[in-house]
N, C-alpha and C positions, 0 to 999 in steps of 0.2 A: 286616639287619646287613651283608650282602654289598654292598648298594647304598651304604650309608654308608661302608664301608671303601673302596670304589672311588672315591667322591667325594673322601674325605680324601686318599687316595694320589695321585689325579690333581692335586688342588689343591696339595699339598705339593711334588710334583715340578715342577709348572709354576712355582711361586714360587721354588723353588731354582734354576731354570734361566732365570729371566726375563732375565738379562743376557747369556745365551749366544747366539752366532751362529757359523756355520761356513762358510768358503769352500769348499764341497764341489765336487768335480769331478763334474758331471752329464753323462751321455752318453745318447744314444739309438742303439740298434742299428738301423742303417737299411737297407742291409746292413752298411755299415762304421760303427763307432761314431764319432759326432761330438760335440764338446763344445758344450753349449748356451750361446749367446752371453750369456744373462743371468747365468750363473754364472762366477765368477772361475776361471781355470785353476789346476790343481794345480801346486805348485812342483816336484814330483818329475819328473825325466826318466826315460826307460827305463834309462839308465845308472845313475842314482842308485838306482832300484828294484832293479836287479841287485846293486849293491854292498850294499844293505840286506839282501838275501837271504843274502849270504855273511858278513855281519858277525856277531860273537858276540852272545849275548843280554845286551847291556848295556842301561842305561837309555836311551841314545841310540837303540839299535836298536828298543827297544820303542815309541818314539814315532814310528817311521817305518813302522809297519804299514800295508799296503794292504788295507783291508777294504772289500768291495764289497757294495752293496745292489742287488738286482734285483727291482723291484716287478712286479706283474702288469699294471698299467695306469696311466693318467694322471688318474684322477678326483681330486677334492679330497681324498678320504680318503688317497691315497698321498702327497700333499704333507705331510700331518700326520705320517704314519709317517716320511717322510724328515726332517722337522724334528727329531723325537726322535732319529733315527739320527745326524744331524749334530751336535746339541748334546751328545750323549754323547761323540762324537769330540773336540769342542772341549774338554770337561772333561779329556780324557786327553791333550790337546796334539797330536792327530793330524788329518790331513786325510782325510775319508771320500771314497769314490767311489760314485756312483749311476749305474747303467746301466739305462735304460728300454728295454724291447722296443718296436719300432716299432708293434706291434699287440698288443691283448690276446687273443692266440691261443696255444694250447699249442705249436704247431709253431714259431712265431716266438720264443717265450720259450726253447724248447730251444736254438735257434740262438744266442740271446743268452748262455745259460749256457755253451755250448761256447766261444764267443769269450772269455768271462771266464775260463774255465779256462785257456785258452791264454795269457792275460796273466799267469798264475801269481801270483794274489793270496795274501795270508796267511790270509784267511778270506772266506767268502761268507755273506751273509744273503739268503735267497730267499723270496719270497712267491709260491708256485706258482699259476699260472692254474687248473690242474686237478691234484688230488692224484694220480690214477691216471696221467695222461699224463706227469707230471714225475718219475716214479719212476726211470726209466732215467737221466735227467739228474742226479738226486741221487746215483745210484750212480757215475756218472762223476766227480762231484766228490770222492767218497770215495776212488775209485781213484787220483785225482791227489794224494791226501794232503792235501787242503785241508779245514780244519774247516768244517762246514756248520751254520748256524743257520736254522731255519724260522720265518717270520713269517706270521701271519694264517690260513693254510690248512693243514690237516693233510694228510700224505701217508701212504699205506698201506705204509710201509717203515720199517725201523729205521736206515736209512743217513743219519742226522743226529745231532747231539749234543743239542741242546735246541730246543724250539719255544716261541714266545710268541704267544698268540692268545686270542681269546674262546672260552669254552666255548659254542659256538653252539647246542647242544641246550638248555642251561640258559637261554640268551638267548631262544630261541623260546618256552620255557615261561613266562618272565617276561612276554613280550609277550602270551601267551594269558591270563594272569591279569589283566593290566591291561585288555585288551579285553573280557574276560568281565565284569568289574566295571562297565564303562561300559554294556554291553548288558543289565545286570540279570540276567546269567547265563542268558539265553534268547535264541533267535532263530537266524538263519542267517548264516553267514560264509563269505567266500571268501579264499583265499590268492593273492596276486599275486607270482609268483616269477621269478627269472632261471633260466637253464639248470640242471636238476638234476645236470648233470655237475660243477658246482662244489660241492666238498665242504662249504664253509662255508654255502652257501645250502641245500643239501640237509639239513644238520644243523638249521638254523633251522626248516625246514618240519617235520622229524621231531619236534623238541621242541614246536612249537606244536600239531601234531595230537595227539601223545601226551597232552599236558596237557589239551587240550580233552576228549578221550575219557575220561580218568581222572577229572577233577574237575568237568566241566560237562555232565551228561547231557542238559540241555535246550538245548544249543547244537549245531547241526548244521553241520559243515564240508562245504560243497557241492562243493568241489573246488579245483584249482589252475589259475590262469590265467597265461599266459606272454606276453601282449602287451597294449598299451593298447586295441587294437581288441577283443580278447576281453573285456577289462574292461567296455567300453561295452556290448557285446552281452549279457554275463551280467547286468549290472545292469538293463538294459532288460527282459530276459526274466524277471527275478526281482525285481519291484518291492518285495517285502517284505524283501529282504536288509537286515540290520541292522549288519553289520560287515565290514571288510576288513583283512587283515594284509599289508603290503608288506614284502618281505624285505631290501631294500637302498635306497640313496638314489635310484637311478634309477627303481626301481619305485614308490617313495614319491611322487616327483614325477609319475610317469605316472598313478597312480591319482588324484592330486589334480587333474590336468588333466582326466581323464575325468569326475570328479564335477562340476567347474565346467561342463564342456561339457553335462552332463545336467541341470544345475541342481538337483542333489541335495545338500541340506544336513542330511539326517536320518540319514546313514550314519556310524557311528563308524569312524575309520581309525587304525590303529597303524602307524607307519612305522619304518624302521630306518636309523640313521646320519644325520648332520647335514651339511648344506651350506646355502648362502644360499637356494636354492630350497625345500628342505624346511622350513626354519625360517620362511620367508615364508608358506608354505602353512599352517603352524600359527598364525602371527600372524593370518592371514585367516580362521581358524576352519574350515579344510578338514581339517586333520590334528589329531587329538586328543592324540597323544603320539608320541614317538620313543624307540626303544631304541637307545642310543648306546654304541658301543664306545670303547675307550681306545687309538686308534691311535698317539698320541704315546708312550705307555708301551711299546707293541710295538717301535717303532723304537729307543727309548732303551735298553730292556733287552736287545734283540737285539744292538745294537752292543757293549754292555758284555760280554755273554757271548762274542761273537765275539773280542773283544780278549783276554779271559781265555784262551780256547781257543788262540789264536795264540801266546800266551805260555806255553803248556804247562800251564795250570791244568786239572785234571780236572773236567769238568762232570757233574752228575747228569743222566742221560738221562731225557727225558720232557717233558711239556707243562706250561707255566706259564700259568695262566689270568690274563689281564690285566684281566678284569672288564668289566662293562657297567652302564649306569645308565638307568632309565626317566626321561625328562624329560616331564612332563605339561604341557599348555598353560597351566594356571594357575600354574605355577612357572617359566615360560619366562624371565622377567626376573630371577630370582634370580641373584646374583653367582656362586655355585658352579655353577649350571646353565650360565650363559654361558661359564664357563671350560671346561666339558666340551664344549659345543657348538662353541665357537670357540677352541681352545687356541692357535692361532697369533696371533690378535689379542690374546689375554690375555698372551702372552709379550711382544708388542710394546708 
């Protein structure tokens, strides 16, 4: 039921916003923020922003809110989150601002957050590189009196208003169920993971391992691998391995490359998130399914919440699960699955 609701919600939202586009101001913190040439410049000047801060809470003031999104990186995934963020702004007649850290590192993102705080926005939407490492930055946002909305990755602090993200423990469990079915509920499996310091990744691994242990006693999780070279070595050393779970789009592409290199077509692979590479690997028969989040919804809902908070609306504190969907190879060409895999193309 959760899978169906996620699909319907995603499709409805995408259709409703199909005509929307937004001239967002996109920046990269380099050390100094620069506007990306491909994006139109924002119409607001520093003087206009200052005047908006002093203006009374009229309808005109509400449409001049400076709401900033700080992603964690530049992967395709974040372009989709940004699109949802921008289209929500367009619906409200506002111009969003997106500031990308120059590197996907906690220290660099913290510097970016501090720069954004100094620009005195009306609200911030943050996708933390690392939950633990960004706690102090979130506290600084709160101290500055700026409403904070979290996207994608949980932080171990209450210093935010609302968060919009996948329940990654549940997503890991969903992937375990799908992979177990393909494996006939028996055999050996590896996990291919990014750094365990990333909370979203760690939660997917936790959910996958817990579900396998709870429901599939004849499946043995051999361990977690952290590089493509480790994947190649592990598969070579364990020729009877039957399945691999890759926790994100980069790991999914990496394990696909490793299997092609080894000439192994007998291993079931469950990937996570979609881009051209991972879908191509599924079309080629290397990947069996993808567990796909709803990044468009994250950005869209996060902007709406940030705008409400900036306008004084009291938000219910807590996490909103934006859902995820299993996309199996045999349903790859279904229209609703294509909308989930490639929401930007569907919008266009």
